[in-house]
N, C-alpha and C positions, 0 to 999 in steps of 0.2 A: 517592310511596312512602315507607315507613318505613325509616329506617336503625337497625338494632339496635345498641345500645351497652350495655356492661357496665361496672360499677364494679369496677375491678381493684385488689385488695389485693396489693401487690408483696412478694415474699419479702424478709425482712430489713429491711423498712421498716414503720413504724407505720401504723395505719389512717388517721391524718390526712394521710398522704401518698398515699392512694389516688387513682386518676384514672379518668375515664370514657374508654373506648376503643371504637372501632368494631370490630364482630365480625371484619371482614376483616383487621384489624391485629393481632389476637390469633393468634400463631403456634401456640401449644399448644392445639389444639382440645379436647384431653381435659378441660381445666379447664371449658370450656363444657359438654361432655357431662356431666360430674360435676354441675355446677350444675343442668342440666335434669333429670337423674335425681333429685336431691334434691327438686326442686319436685314431682315426681310422687308423692313419699312424704310430703310435708308433712301431708297429711290423716291419715296413719297415726300422726303424732307427737302427735295429740290425746290428752292423758293423762286417765285416769279419776281423778275426785276421790273416792278411796276414803275412807270415814269413818274416824275414829280408832278407833271401836268395832270395825270389821272387822279393822283391823291389829292392834288389842289382842287380839282373839280368836285370830288366827293365831299371835301371839306366845305367848299363853297355852297353846295346844295344844302348841306346842314345849317350853314349860317343863315341862309335865306328862310328857313322854316321857323315858325313860331313854336318854340319848344321849351320845356322845363323839366323838372325832375319827375313830373306826373306823366309817365310814359305810356299810360293806359290808353291815350288818344291815338297812338300810332297804329295805322291799319296794317303795316307790313311787318311789324314787330310782334313776336309771340313771347309772352313772359313765360318763364319756368315757374311752375307751381310746386313741383316735386324735385328738388335738386338731388345731385349725387350725394351719397353718404360716403363717409370715409371707411377705411378698411375694418374699423371697429363698430360700424353701424351708427355712428353719430351723424347728425344732419345739421344744416345751417339753421341758425336762429332766424326768426322772422325779419329782423332788421338787416341781417347779413344777406338773406335772400333778396331783400329789396335792393341792397347794394350790388349784389350779383347781377340782377336784371338791369340796373342802371349801367353798369360796366359793359354788359353785353350790348345794350342799346347804343352806347357811345361808340363801341368798336364797330358795330354794323353800320353806323352812319359816318364813320371817319372823323369822330370828334374827340381829340385828345382831352383828358380830363383830370381832375384832382379828386381823390377819395380822401375826405377830410374827417372821418370818424375819429373820435377822441381815442387816446392811447388806451389799449386793453380791450377794445371792442372787436378785434379780429379782422384788421385790414388784410393781413397776410392771407388768411383763409379765403377771403372773398376774391382776391387776385388769383390765387392758385385755382380756385373754382372756375373763374372765367377763362383762364388758359386751358383748363381741363375741358371746358365746354367747347372752346374753339377747336381743340384737338379732336374731341370725340364726335361732335355734331357737324363740323365743318371741314374735317380732315386736314387741318393745318396743324402739324405737330412741331412747328418752330421754323427756324430757330427764334427762341425767346431769350431775352437778357434781363436780369435783375441786378440792379445796383443797390447795395445796402451797406450799412455800417459793418465793420469787420465782425463784431461780436454777435451779430444776428445771422450770419451766413449759415451756420449749422441748423438754426431754427427754420430757415427758408427751405433747406433741403429736406428736413424732417417733414414739413408740411406737404411738400411735393410727394414724398413717399406715402404719406397718410391719405391724401385726397386725390391722387391721380396715379396714372401708370407712365407719366412722362419721365424720361431719362434726364434727371437734373444733376449737374456736376458743379463743383466749387472750383473756381479758377482763382487761386490765390496761393502764395507761398514763395519759396526760394526760387531762383533762376532754374535750378535743376528740376524742381517740381513742375514749374510752368512748362519747361521743355518737354517733359514727359506728356503732360496734358495735351500740348499742341501736337505732339507726334501721334498719340494713340487715341485721344478723345475728340479731336477736331475733325480729321478727314474721314469721309465715308467711302467704302470700297464695294465694288460689285463682286459677283461670284468669281470673276477671273482675277481678283486682287487689284484691279485698276481703280484709281481714285475717281469718284464721281464728281464731275464739275458742278459747281454751285450747290453743293450739299455738304452737310455736317453730320456727324454721327451722334451728336447729343441733341436733345430737345430744348433744354433750358440750361443756360450758363449763368451761374450765380457768382458775383464778385463784389468786392468793395470799391469804393470811389477812388482810393489811392491806386489800386491795382489797374483799374480802368484807365486812369490818366497815364500811368507809366507804361502800359501796354496798349496804348490807343491804336498804334499803327497796325497791330495784329488784329485787334477786335474790329477795326474799321474795314477790314477786308470782307466782312460779312454783312449782308443786308438783312437786317433783323426785322421780323414780323411784328414783334411787340417788345417794347421797352418799358420796364418797371423801375421807378425811382423811389425807393423807400427813404423815409426821413427826408423828403424832398425840400424841406425848409433850409436844408444845407446849401441849396442852390439859389439862396436869396440874393446873392452878389452876382450881378450879370456881367461883372468884369473878371470873375474868377477864371482860373485855368480850366477846371473841370467843366464849368458852364460853357465856356467857348468851344471845348472839344465836343460836347453834347450837341451843339448846333451843327457840327460838321458830320456827326454820325448819321448813317442812312438807316431809317426805321419807318415802318408803316403806321404804327400806332403807339401811343404812349399813355401810361397812367402814372400819376405822381401821388404818392402817399405822404400825408402829413396831417397831424392833428392841430397844427398851428400855422395855417397859410399866411397869416400876418402876425409877426412877432413884435415889430417896432413901428413900422410905417407902411404906407400904401405902396411905396416903391418896391418893397419886397414882393408884394403880391403881383405887381406888374412883371417883375423878373420871372416869376413862375408861369404867368400867362404868356409872356413873350417866348419862353422855352417851348411851351406846348404849341403855340400858334405864332411864330415869328412874323408872319406877313400880316396877320390880323391885329396883333398888338405890337406895332412898330414905332410908336411915337410916345416916348416916356414923358417929355415935357407936356404934351397935350393931355396925357392921362393924369398927370399930377395936377394939372390946371383944373380938370373936371372933378377929380375925386380926391384931391389931396387933404381936404378937410372933412373927414368922416364924423367929426363931432356934430356937423349939420345933419339932422335927421333926414332931410330931403335928399342930400348928397348921398348919405348911406343907402337910402332905398334905391336910388339910381344905380349905385354900385352893385347892390345885391341883384338887381334885375339884369345887369350886364353879365355878371359872372354865374348866374344860375345855370345856364346850359353846360357849364364846365365843372 
């Protein structure tokens, strides 16, 4: 007879210290149940390779609409009034619910955007909630990717565990650790043990900017359904290595998180907008000519009107 064994990734230990364990020796059977449940849904994680033309057309339609953050005028968009609660019964605060609906609106209209709430107001929870909504109500369980500072990676994973049933993994560590993740967390298999083409076994991959840059070739093999850029003001330099790699990455939608979209000058804001919509914001000299002097109140108002949809 066959003895079932599972490769166990222990909490607070890196992947390279994972061990093979017999099923009967694993006391917390809910982890096995979660693993088996995920296997049943691996076929649904196959992502459609939408053409750039289709995504561009969707974005173009949004650009031609008169829109702002008051989304109540949209006839096809239905706002959530009672959001999901976390596993302890906590619910989003009113301003977080407004942010969730704004993110949902941007996603449904193909408009990459910036969530610029100040630090401490729960940007992470709002993003986790919108990904949970996309998975629950639109049956798109990924693959999603979150780029964040190294120290915040555990926090992101904790919030996904609290506010969703998405399988979120942290992709970071030594070469041995990353090798195990790539071997056991990346590929999805069918019941016959064959690798499912254009599918991955995780829902959300959480990594830091440095790991993203050094492992870009591996991550670029995946077409991502949603890209999240935490502490997005790190990307204010449009000539930086990570910035250039992000422009090459294939993704359908992007949300950038920062409490400080402009730290020093308007050129930094253009860098963020160019990253989100490179064809729409493709002329830095013209942008600076129009909006370089935001000390002028009229110029500032024009800039505010321009960026309001984002």
